KEKE-3310 file (N, C-alpha, C; in steps of 0.2 Angstrom, whole numbers, plus 5000, padded with zeros to 4 digits):
npx = (4968:4961:4949:4952:4942:4935:4938:4930:4933:4926:4925:4933:4925:4927:4919:4915:4926:4932:4923:4922:4935:4935:4926:4911:4914:4911:4903:4908:4898:4890:4900:4902:4890:4890:4901:4897:4887:4892:4897:4910:4914:4906:4910:4924:4924:4918:4928:4939:4933:4932:4946:4951:4945:4951:4964:4963:4959:4969:4980:4979:4975:4963:4955:4952:4940:4932:4917:4916:4926:4921:4910:4917:4923:4912:4907:4917:4917:4905:4905:4915:4908:4898:4905:4908:4896:4895:4902:4896:4894:4904:4915:4913:4917:4931:4931:4926:4936:4947:4943:4942:4954:4970:4984:5001:5011:5015:5019:5013:5000:4999:5002:4991:4980:4984:4983:4969:4962:4965:4960:4947:4943:4944:4935:4923:4923:4922:4909:4903:4909:4904:4890:4892:4896:4885:4876:4869:4875:4883:4894:4906:4912:4918:4931:4939:4935:4939:4953:4955:4950:4960:4972:4969:4967:4980:4988:4982:4986:5000:5001:4995:5003:5015:5010:5008:5020:5026:5018:5022:5035:5034:5027:5037:5047:5040:5039:5052:5055:5046:5052:5064:5060:5054:5065:5073:5064:5064:5077:5078:5070:5056:5038:5031:5019:5008:5016:5020:5008:5005:5015:5013:5001:5006:5014:5005:4998:5008:5011:4998:4999:5010:5005:4995:5002:5008:4997:4993:5003:5002:4989:4992:5001:4992:4984:4993:4996:4983:4983:4993:4987:4989:5001:5019:5032:5029:5015:5008:4993:4992:5001:4995:4983:4986:4991:4979:4972:4980:4979:4965:4964:4971:4964:4952:4956:4959:4947:4939:4945:4941:4928)
npy = (5009:5025:5035:5052:5065:5079:5096:5111:5127:5141:5158:5172:5183:5199:5201:5189:5181:5178:5171:5160:5154:5150:5138:5133:5123:5106:5095:5080:5070:5075:5075:5061:5056:5062:5055:5041:5042:5040:5028:5023:5026:5017:5005:5004:5003:4991:4984:4986:4979:4966:4962:4964:4953:4943:4944:4940:4926:4921:4922:4912:4913:4910:4894:4881:4874:4882:4890:4904:4906:4899:4907:4919:4916:4914:4927:4934:4929:4933:4947:4949:4945:4955:4967:4966:4968:4981:4986:4987:4994:5002:5003:5013:5025:5024:5024:5037:5045:5042:5048:5061:5065:5075:5074:5075:5070:5056:5045:5047:5046:5032:5026:5030:5024:5011:5011:5016:5008:4995:4995:4998:4987:4977:4981:4979:4965:4960:4962:4951:4941:4943:4939:4926:4921:4924:4915:4916:4915:4901:4892:4886:4895:4904:4903:4906:4919:4926:4925:4933:4945:4947:4948:4960:4969:4969:4974:4986:4992:4993:5003:5013:5016:5020:5032:5039:5040:5049:5060:5063:5067:5079:5086:5087:5094:5106:5110:5112:5123:5133:5133:5139:5151:5156:5157:5167:5178:5179:5182:5195:5202:5202:5199:5183:5176:5170:5161:5153:5147:5140:5131:5123:5117:5110:5101:5093:5088:5080:5071:5064:5058:5050:5041:5036:5029:5019:5012:5007:4999:4989:4984:4979:4969:4960:4957:4951:4939:4933:4930:4920:4911:4911:4905:4903:4915:4929:4929:4924:4920:4928:4939:4945:4948:4958:4968:4971:4976:4988:4995:4997:5006:5017:5021:5024:5035:5044:5046:5051:5063:5069:5071)
npz = (4983:4980:4972:4970:4976:4966:4970:4971:4971:4977:4971:4979:4990:4997:5008:5013:5015:5027:5033:5025:5026:5039:5043:5052:5066:5067:5079:5087:5085:5074:5064:5064:5059:5046:5041:5042:5033:5021:5008:5009:5022:5030:5024:5027:5041:5042:5037:5046:5057:5051:5049:5061:5068:5060:5064:5077:5076:5068:5076:5085:5098:5104:5107:5095:5097:5104:5107:5104:5095:5083:5081:5078:5066:5058:5058:5053:5040:5035:5036:5026:5014:5015:5013:5000:4994:4995:4985:4974:4958:4960:4952:4943:4948:4946:4932:4929:4936:4928:4916:4920:4923:4922:4911:4912:4905:4894:4901:4913:4909:4905:4917:4924:4917:4920:4934:4937:4928:4932:4945:4943:4935:4945:4954:4946:4943:4956:4959:4953:4960:4972:4969:4966:4979:4986:4981:4969:4957:4950:4961:4956:4947:4955:4960:4948:4945:4957:4955:4944:4949:4959:4952:4944:4955:4960:4950:4948:4960:4959:4948:4955:4966:4959:4953:4965:4971:4962:4963:4976:4975:4968:4978:4988:4981:4979:4993:4996:4988:4994:5007:5004:5000:5011:5020:5013:5014:5028:5031:5025:5033:5030:5030:5031:5032:5024:5016:5026:5030:5018:5018:5029:5025:5015:5021:5028:5018:5012:5022:5022:5009:5010:5019:5011:5002:5010:5013:5000:4998:5008:5004:4992:4995:5001:4990:4982:4990:4988:4975:4975:4983:4996:4999:5001:5005:5016:5016:5026:5036:5048:5046:5034:5039:5048:5039:5032:5043:5045:5033:5033:5044:5040:5029:5035:5043:5033:5026:5036:5038:5027:5026)
capx = (4968:4954:4949:4952:4936:4937:4936:4928:4935:4922:4928:4933:4922:4930:4914:4914:4932:4933:4918:4924:4941:4934:4919:4909:4916:4905:4905:4909:4892:4888:4905:4901:4884:4892:4906:4893:4882:4896:4898:4917:4914:4903:4914:4930:4922:4917:4935:4942:4930:4934:4953:4953:4943:4955:4970:4962:4958:4976:4985:4978:4973:4957:4955:4948:4934:4928:4911:4917:4930:4916:4906:4921:4924:4906:4906:4922:4915:4899:4907:4918:4903:4894:4909:4908:4890:4896:4906:4891:4894:4910:4920:4911:4921:4937:4930:4926:4942:4951:4940:4943:4961:4974:4990:5007:5015:5013:5020:5007:4994:5000:5001:4984:4977:4985:4980:4962:4959:4966:4956:4940:4941:4944:4928:4918:4923:4920:4902:4901:4912:4898:4885:4894:4896:4878:4872:4865:4879:4886:4900:4911:4915:4920:4939:4942:4933:4943:4959:4955:4950:4966:4977:4967:4969:4987:4991:4980:4990:5007:5000:4993:5009:5019:5008:5008:5027:5027:5015:5026:5041:5032:5026:5044:5050:5036:5041:5059:5054:5043:5056:5069:5056:5053:5072:5075:5060:5066:5084:5077:5065:5049:5033:5030:5013:5005:5020:5021:5002:5005:5020:5010:4997:5010:5017:4999:4997:5014:5009:4993:5002:5014:5001:4991:5007:5009:4990:4993:5008:4998:4984:4996:5004:4986:4982:4998:4994:4977:4986:4997:4983:4991:5007:5025:5034:5025:5008:5005:4987:4993:5004:4990:4977:4989:4991:4973:4970:4983:4976:4958:4964:4974:4959:4947:4958:4959:4940:4937:4947:4939:4920)
capy = (5015:5028:5041:5059:5070:5086:5101:5117:5133:5147:5165:5175:5189:5202:5201:5183:5178:5176:5165:5154:5151:5147:5135:5131:5117:5101:5091:5073:5066:5077:5072:5054:5055:5063:5049:5035:5043:5038:5021:5022:5026:5010:5000:5004:5001:4984:4981:4985:4973:4959:4961:4963:4946:4938:4944:4935:4920:4918:4922:4906:4915:4906:4887:4880:4871:4887:4893:4911:4905:4897:4913:4924:4914:4915:4934:4937:4927:4937:4954:4949:4945:4961:4972:4965:4971:4989:4988:4987:5000:5007:5004:5019:5030:5024:5027:5045:5047:5042:5053:5068:5067:5079:5071:5080:5066:5049:5040:5048:5043:5025:5024:5031:5018:5005:5012:5016:5002:4989:4995:4998:4980:4973:4982:4976:4958:4959:4961:4944:4937:4943:4935:4919:4919:4924:4909:4917:4912:4894:4893:4884:4901:4908:4903:4910:4926:4928:4925:4939:4950:4948:4951:4966:4973:4970:4978:4993:4995:4995:5009:5018:5017:5024:5038:5043:5042:5055:5066:5065:5070:5086:5090:5088:5100:5112:5111:5115:5130:5137:5134:5143:5158:5159:5159:5173:5183:5180:5186:5202:5205:5202:5194:5177:5172:5166:5156:5148:5143:5135:5126:5119:5113:5105:5095:5089:5084:5075:5065:5060:5055:5044:5036:5032:5024:5013:5008:5004:4993:4984:4981:4976:4962:4956:4955:4946:4933:4930:4927:4914:4907:4911:4901:4907:4920:4935:4927:4921:4923:4934:4945:4948:4951:4965:4972:4973:4981:4994:4998:5000:5011:5023:5023:5027:5041:5049:5047:5055:5070:5072:5072)
capz = (4980:4980:4967:4974:4973:4963:4974:4968:4976:4975:4970:4985:4991:5002:5013:5015:5015:5034:5034:5021:5028:5045:5043:5058:5068:5069:5085:5085:5082:5068:5060:5063:5055:5039:5039:5041:5027:5015:5007:5011:5029:5033:5022:5031:5048:5042:5035:5053:5061:5048:5050:5069:5069:5057:5068:5083:5073:5065:5081:5089:5105:5106:5105:5089:5099:5108:5103:5102:5089:5078:5079:5075:5059:5054:5058:5048:5033:5034:5034:5020:5009:5015:5010:4992:4992:4995:4979:4968:4954:4962:4946:4939:4950:4942:4925:4929:4938:4922:4911:4922:4925:4917:4911:4910:4901:4892:4907:4918:4906:4905:4924:4926:4914:4924:4941:4937:4925:4936:4951:4940:4933:4951:4957:4942:4944:4963:4959:4951:4966:4977:4967:4967:4986:4988:4978:4963:4952:4952:4964:4952:4944:4961:4960:4943:4946:4962:4953:4940:4954:4963:4948:4943:4960:4961:4944:4950:4966:4956:4945:4960:4970:4955:4953:4971:4972:4957:4967:4982:4973:4967:4984:4991:4977:4981:4999:4996:4985:4999:5013:5002:5000:5018:5022:5010:5017:5035:5031:5024:5038:5027:5033:5026:5035:5019:5014:5031:5030:5013:5020:5034:5021:5011:5026:5030:5011:5011:5027:5019:5003:5012:5022:5006:4999:5014:5012:4994:4998:5012:5000:4986:4998:5002:4983:4980:4993:4985:4969:4977:4987:5003:5000:5000:5011:5017:5014:5032:5038:5053:5043:5030:5043:5051:5034:5031:5048:5044:5027:5035:5049:5036:5025:5039:5045:5027:5025:5042:5037:5020:5026)
cpx = (4961:4955:4948:4946:4939:4934:4935:4929:4931:4927:4927:4929:4924:4925:4913:4920:4933:4929:4920:4930:4940:4927:4918:4911:4910:4908:4905:4904:4890:4893:4904:4896:4886:4897:4902:4888:4886:4897:4905:4917:4912:4908:4921:4929:4921:4924:4939:4939:4932:4941:4955:4951:4948:4962:4969:4962:4965:4981:4984:4977:4968:4957:4950:4941:4930:4922:4912:4921:4926:4912:4910:4922:4918:4905:4911:4920:4909:4900:4911:4913:4899:4898:4909:4901:4890:4900:4902:4892:4900:4915:4919:4915:4928:4937:4930:4932:4947:4949:4942:4950:4965:4981:4996:5012:5012:5014:5015:5001:4994:4999:4994:4979:4978:4982:4972:4959:4960:4961:4948:4938:4940:4937:4922:4918:4921:4913:4899:4904:4906:4892:4886:4894:4889:4873:4869:4869:4882:4893:4907:4915:4919:4928:4942:4941:4938:4950:4960:4954:4956:4971:4975:4969:4976:4990:4989:4984:4997:5006:4999:4999:5014:5017:5009:5015:5029:5024:5019:5032:5039:5030:5033:5047:5047:5038:5048:5059:5051:5048:5062:5066:5056:5060:5074:5071:5062:5073:5083:5072:5058:5045:5032:5024:5010:5009:5020:5014:5002:5010:5017:5005:5000:5012:5011:4998:5002:5013:5004:4995:5006:5010:4997:4996:5008:5002:4990:4998:5005:4993:4987:4998:4998:4984:4987:4997:4988:4979:4989:4993:4986:4997:5013:5026:5030:5018:5005:4998:4988:4995:4999:4985:4980:4989:4984:4970:4973:4980:4969:4959:4967:4968:4953:4949:4958:4951:4937:4939:4943:4931:4919)
cpy = (5018:5034:5047:5063:5076:5091:5108:5123:5139:5153:5168:5182:5192:5202:5195:5178:5175:5170:5159:5150:5148:5144:5133:5124:5112:5097:5084:5069:5068:5075:5065:5052:5056:5057:5043:5036:5041:5031:5019:5022:5019:5005:4999:5002:4993:4980:4981:4980:4966:4958:4960:4956:4941:4938:4939:4928:4917:4918:4916:4908:4911:4899:4886:4878:4876:4889:4900:4911:4904:4904:4919:4922:4915:4923:4937:4935:4931:4944:4954:4949:4952:4967:4972:4968:4979:4991:4988:4994:5005:5008:5010:5025:5030:5026:5034:5048:5048:5047:5060:5070:5071:5076:5075:5076:5059:5044:5041:5045:5036:5023:5025:5026:5012:5005:5011:5010:4996:4989:4995:4990:4976:4974:4979:4969:4956:4958:4954:4939:4937:4939:4928:4917:4920:4919:4910:4915:4905:4895:4891:4889:4905:4909:4907:4917:4929:4929:4932:4945:4952:4951:4958:4971:4974:4974:4985:4996:4997:5002:5015:5021:5022:5031:5043:5045:5048:5061:5068:5068:5078:5090:5091:5094:5107:5115:5115:5122:5135:5138:5139:5151:5161:5161:5165:5179:5184:5184:5193:5205:5206:5197:5188:5172:5167:5160:5150:5144:5138:5129:5121:5114:5108:5099:5090:5085:5079:5069:5061:5055:5049:5039:5032:5027:5018:5009:5004:4998:4987:4980:4977:4969:4957:4953:4950:4939:4930:4927:4920:4910:4906:4907:4906:4912:4926:4935:4924:4924:4929:4940:4949:4951:4958:4970:4975:4978:4988:4998:5001:5006:5018:5025:5027:5034:5046:5051:5052:5062:5073:5074:5077)
cpz = (4979:4976:4971:4971:4971:4968:4971:4973:4973:4975:4977:4985:4997:5009:5017:5016:5022:5035:5031:5023:5035:5046:5050:5060:5069:5075:5082:5082:5076:5062:5059:5059:5047:5037:5038:5035:5021:5014:5010:5018:5032:5030:5026:5038:5048:5040:5042:5057:5058:5050:5057:5071:5066:5061:5074:5081:5071:5071:5086:5097:5108:5103:5100:5092:5103:5104:5100:5095:5082:5076:5076:5067:5055:5053:5052:5041:5031:5032:5028:5014:5009:5012:5002:4990:4991:4989:4973:4964:4956:4957:4942:4941:4947:4935:4925:4931:4932:4917:4913:4924:4919:4917:4908:4905:4899:4897:4912:4915:4906:4912:4927:4923:4918:4931:4941:4934:4929:4942:4949:4938:4940:4954:4953:4943:4951:4963:4958:4957:4971:4975:4967:4974:4989:4985:4972:4957:4954:4955:4961:4948:4949:4960:4954:4943:4952:4960:4948:4944:4957:4958:4946:4948:4961:4956:4946:4955:4963:4952:4950:4964:4966:4954:4959:4973:4968:4961:4973:4981:4971:4973:4988:4987:4979:4988:5000:4993:4991:5005:5011:5002:5007:5021:5020:5013:5025:5035:5029:5028:5035:5030:5028:5029:5030:5017:5019:5032:5024:5014:5024:5030:5017:5015:5027:5023:5010:5016:5024:5013:5005:5015:5017:5002:5003:5014:5006:4994:5002:5008:4995:4989:4999:4995:4980:4983:4991:4979:4970:4982:4994:5004:4999:5006:5010:5015:5020:5034:5043:5050:5038:5034:5046:5045:5032:5036:5047:5039:5029:5040:5045:5032:5029:5041:5039:5026:5030:5041:5031:5021:5031)
residu = (UNK:UNK:UNK:UNK:UNK:UNK:UNK:UNK:UNK:UNK:UNK:UNK:UNK:UNK:UNK:UNK:UNK:UNK:UNK:UNK:UNK:UNK:UNK:UNK:UNK:UNK:UNK:UNK:UNK:UNK:UNK:UNK:UNK:UNK:UNK:UNK:UNK:UNK:UNK:UNK:UNK:UNK:UNK:UNK:UNK:UNK:UNK:UNK:UNK:UNK:UNK:UNK:UNK:UNK:UNK:UNK:UNK:UNK:UNK:UNK:UNK:UNK:UNK:UNK:UNK:UNK:UNK:UNK:UNK:UNK:UNK:UNK:UNK:UNK:UNK:UNK:UNK:UNK:UNK:UNK:UNK:UNK:UNK:UNK:UNK:UNK:UNK:UNK:UNK:UNK:UNK:UNK:UNK:UNK:UNK:UNK:UNK:UNK:UNK:UNK:UNK:UNK:UNK:UNK:UNK:UNK:UNK:UNK:UNK:UNK:UNK:UNK:UNK:UNK:UNK:UNK:UNK:UNK:UNK:UNK:UNK:UNK:UNK:UNK:UNK:UNK:UNK:UNK:UNK:UNK:UNK:UNK:UNK:UNK:UNK:UNK:UNK:UNK:UNK:UNK:UNK:UNK:UNK:UNK:UNK:UNK:UNK:UNK:UNK:UNK:UNK:UNK:UNK:UNK:UNK:UNK:UNK:UNK:UNK:UNK:UNK:UNK:UNK:UNK:UNK:UNK:UNK:UNK:UNK:UNK:UNK:UNK:UNK:UNK:UNK:UNK:UNK:UNK:UNK:UNK:UNK:UNK:UNK:UNK:UNK:UNK:UNK:UNK:UNK:UNK:UNK:UNK:UNK:UNK:UNK:UNK:UNK:UNK:UNK:UNK:UNK:UNK:UNK:UNK:UNK:UNK:UNK:UNK:UNK:UNK:UNK:UNK:UNK:UNK:UNK:UNK:UNK:UNK:UNK:UNK:UNK:UNK:UNK:UNK:UNK:UNK:UNK:UNK:UNK:UNK:UNK:UNK:UNK:UNK:UNK:UNK:UNK:UNK:UNK:UNK:UNK:UNK:UNK:UNK:UNK:UNK:UNK:UNK:UNK:UNK:UNK:UNK:UNK:UNK:UNK:UNK:UNK:UNK:UNK)
# end
């Protein structure tokens, strides 16, 4: 789950409206530079690298005795520790997201506390997991810290999925109202260009929201597997690696569009 940044829309000026609505397109390299300047951008590229390596290792494509296999294992482990370093202080974004949220009901307030609180606790504990894996903290605490981290992450994803399903329902309702408005305007021979643009934006927003739910489900399954120490059904290394890669690709797509 990721905190949504607040967007400030400037007041329209008749002389600058066209310029604001049509920003200068950036080429690929400029866009890539902006993407890699963000912590999330680098983190998700590391996540793709890690889970792609885990898929290769868990699929038994390479023999255990092969030098490349040992190198991939070392690379995957190193990237995992590196990603934890990128989470230093990241819990603050969940604290701020909770502070800046507006709640329509007590249920939404409760779900927000579960979602942001769970994820915030997860990122907070992950700092100490990183310190344990780095050798600064005694490794005997590592297992307990990882359990707390996994439970906090899992609870956070439950809250996040519930919130996003509620948001998706609102988008569906808004879409239905816009479609009805467009149909009425069409039947009366009236223009509906503005409504059509809003409908297109709603459809794009709906797609991103659905992808975000899929991502949270995939991450939630991985958190559950960590809680169960990789035992039981739907906790196999190959399946979890595929879930991790799917989550990384969706997150990379969302971050790419937002930067």
